[in-house]
C-alpha positions as CSV (number, residue, x, y, z in Angstrom):
1,M,-255.0,28.9,215.6
2,L,-252.9,31.8,214.2
3,W,-250.9,29.5,212.0
4,I,-254.1,27.9,210.6
5,K,-255.5,31.4,209.7
6,L,-252.2,32.3,208.1
7,F,-252.2,29.0,206.1
8,I,-255.8,29.7,204.9
9,L,-254.9,33.2,203.8
10,A,-251.8,32.0,202.0
11,A,-253.7,29.1,200.4
12,V,-256.5,31.5,199.2
13,G,-253.9,34.0,197.9
14,A,-252.1,31.2,196.1
15,I,-255.3,29.9,194.5
16,I,-256.3,33.5,193.5
17,G,-252.9,34.2,192.0
18,W,-252.8,30.9,190.1
19,I,-256.4,31.4,188.7
20,T,-255.7,35.0,187.8
21,N,-252.6,34.0,185.7
22,V,-254.4,31.0,184.1
23,L,-257.2,33.4,183.0
24,A,-254.7,36.0,181.8
25,I,-253.0,33.4,179.6
26,K,-256.4,32.2,178.3
27,F,-257.5,35.7,177.5
28,I,-254.6,36.2,175.2
29,F,-256.6,34.1,172.7
30,R,-260.0,33.6,174.1
31,P,-262.8,34.4,173.4
32,L,-261.9,34.2,169.7
33,K,-265.0,36.3,168.7
34,A,-266.3,39.3,170.6
35,V,-268.7,38.5,173.4
36,E,-271.1,41.2,174.5
37,V,-271.6,41.7,178.3
38,P,-275.1,43.2,178.6
39,I,-274.9,44.6,182.1
40,L,-271.5,46.3,181.6
41,N,-272.4,47.3,178.0
42,M,-269.0,46.2,176.7
43,K,-267.5,43.5,174.5
44,I,-264.8,41.0,175.6
45,Q,-262.5,39.5,173.1
46,G,-259.0,37.8,173.3
47,L,-256.0,40.2,172.8
48,I,-254.7,38.4,169.7
49,P,-258.1,38.0,167.9
50,K,-258.9,41.7,168.7
51,R,-255.6,43.1,167.5
52,K,-254.9,40.5,164.8
53,A,-254.9,43.0,161.9
54,E,-252.5,45.4,163.8
55,L,-250.3,42.5,164.8
56,A,-250.1,41.2,161.2
57,K,-249.2,44.6,159.9
58,S,-246.5,45.2,162.6
59,V,-244.9,41.7,162.2
60,G,-244.8,42.2,158.4
61,E,-243.1,45.6,158.7
62,I,-240.6,44.4,161.3
63,V,-239.7,41.4,159.2
64,E,-239.2,43.5,156.0
65,I,-237.4,46.4,157.7
66,E,-235.4,44.6,160.5
67,L,-234.9,41.0,159.3
68,I,-235.0,40.5,155.6
69,S,-235.6,42.7,152.5
70,M,-236.2,41.9,148.8
71,E,-232.7,43.3,148.1
72,E,-231.1,40.7,150.5
73,I,-233.2,37.8,148.9
74,I,-232.0,38.7,145.4
75,D,-228.4,39.3,146.5
76,K,-228.4,35.9,148.1
77,F,-229.9,34.4,145.0
78,I,-227.2,36.0,142.8
79,A,-224.5,35.0,145.3
80,D,-225.7,31.4,145.3
81,E,-225.9,31.3,141.5
82,N,-222.3,32.4,141.2
83,K,-221.5,35.0,138.5
84,G,-218.7,32.8,137.0
85,E,-221.2,30.0,136.3
86,M,-223.7,32.5,134.9
87,I,-221.0,33.9,132.5
88,F,-220.0,30.4,131.5
89,N,-223.7,29.5,130.6
90,I,-224.1,32.8,128.7
91,K,-221.0,32.0,126.6
92,R,-222.2,28.4,125.9
93,K,-225.6,29.7,124.8
94,I,-224.1,32.3,122.5
95,K,-221.7,29.7,121.0
96,S,-224.6,27.4,120.3
97,I,-226.6,30.3,118.6
98,I,-223.5,31.2,116.5
99,D,-223.1,27.6,115.4
100,E,-226.8,27.3,114.6
101,K,-227.5,30.7,112.9
102,L,-224.4,31.4,110.9
103,P,-224.6,29.9,107.4
104,A,-222.6,26.7,106.8
105,F,-220.5,28.2,104.0
106,I,-218.8,30.6,106.5
107,P,-215.3,29.2,107.2
108,S,-214.8,27.7,110.7
109,T,-211.8,30.0,111.2
110,F,-214.1,33.0,110.8
111,K,-216.7,31.4,113.2
112,G,-213.8,30.9,115.7
113,M,-212.8,34.5,115.4
114,I,-216.4,35.6,116.1
115,E,-216.6,33.3,119.1
116,D,-213.3,34.6,120.4
117,Y,-214.5,38.2,120.0
118,V,-217.8,37.4,121.7
119,D,-216.0,35.6,124.5
120,E,-213.7,38.6,125.0
121,M,-216.6,41.0,125.1
122,I,-218.5,38.9,127.6
123,D,-215.4,38.7,129.8
124,Q,-215.2,42.5,129.7
125,E,-218.9,43.4,130.1
126,A,-220.8,40.4,131.6
127,D,-219.8,41.2,135.3
128,R,-221.0,44.8,134.9
129,M,-224.1,43.8,133.0
130,I,-225.1,41.2,135.6
131,T,-224.6,43.8,138.4
132,E,-226.8,46.3,136.5
133,L,-229.4,43.7,135.8
134,T,-229.4,42.7,139.4
135,E,-229.9,46.3,140.5
136,K,-232.8,46.7,138.0
137,L,-234.3,43.5,139.2
138,I,-234.0,44.6,142.9
139,H,-235.6,48.0,142.0
140,R,-238.5,46.3,140.2
141,A,-238.9,43.6,142.8
142,T,-239.0,46.1,145.7
143,E,-241.7,48.1,143.8
144,K,-243.9,45.1,143.0
145,V,-243.1,42.6,145.8
146,K,-243.8,43.8,149.3
147,I,-242.6,41.2,151.9
148,A,-244.5,43.1,154.7
149,E,-247.8,42.8,152.7
150,I,-247.2,39.1,152.0
151,I,-246.6,38.4,155.7
152,E,-249.5,40.5,156.8
153,E,-251.8,38.7,154.4
154,K,-250.5,35.3,155.6
155,I,-251.0,36.1,159.3
156,N,-254.5,37.5,158.6
157,D,-255.4,34.3,156.8
158,F,-254.0,32.1,159.6
159,E,-256.7,30.4,161.7
160,L,-256.6,31.7,165.3
161,E,-257.2,28.2,166.7
162,K,-254.1,26.9,164.9
163,L,-252.1,30.0,166.0
164,E,-253.2,29.5,169.6
165,E,-252.2,25.8,169.4
166,I,-248.8,26.6,168.1
167,V,-248.1,29.3,170.7
168,L,-249.3,27.2,173.6
169,C,-247.3,24.2,172.3
170,I,-244.0,26.3,171.9
171,A,-244.4,28.2,175.2
172,K,-246.0,25.4,177.3
173,K,-243.2,25.3,179.9
174,E,-242.9,29.1,180.2
175,L,-246.7,29.5,180.6
176,K,-246.7,26.9,183.3
177,H,-244.0,28.8,185.1
178,I,-246.2,32.0,184.9
179,E,-249.1,30.1,186.4
180,I,-246.9,28.8,189.3
181,L,-245.4,32.2,189.8
182,G,-248.9,33.6,190.2
183,A,-249.6,31.0,192.9
184,I,-246.3,31.9,194.7
185,I,-246.9,35.6,194.6
186,G,-250.5,35.1,195.7
187,C,-249.3,33.0,198.6
188,V,-246.8,35.6,199.7
189,I,-249.4,38.4,199.4
190,G,-251.8,36.2,201.5
191,L,-249.2,35.7,204.2
192,I,-248.3,39.5,204.3
193,Q,-252.0,40.3,204.6
194,G,-252.4,37.8,207.5
195,V,-249.4,39.3,209.3
196,I,-250.7,42.8,208.9
197,I,-254.2,41.9,210.1
198,F,-252.8,40.2,213.2
199,L,-250.4,43.0,214.0
200,L,-253.2,45.5,213.8
């Protein structure tokens, strides 16, 4: 008889623990819209829907400050583009302009001298000018383009049902473990309660 009572208490505890954790997981997202409870005079809403604006702002700031900034994006772009290739393209463009714009009667030797002089100037100045231009671009971009604001806006525009689906899909295994853990803890608490009751 004692074992049956202990088993019942353990089973009840496990069921309560499991249900509690299932509801806790559900209440992360549900209800999506605030539901008013008349008797208690309070509103119930899922944690994420209720704090969506705060969450969006925090995620945006964390991404911009801790993960990636506008400076890093532009630096990466410049690095990928390769300064040598950029200088080569500048030289080619200037040579094409010289060939097109200088009158035909100017001797080719003189044109060659101009091209050589321009090439030399580009070799001396282009690297510094690209660096200065990059710095100006970064300064302007950081003033005008705010990654935090873009991310905040995207999260705020994101449908909660879709966000819930993504989170539950990604964390399905972990959430199932939380449910099982709730049942185990509930079972242990039920057994402890039973032992205490029978000892008293």
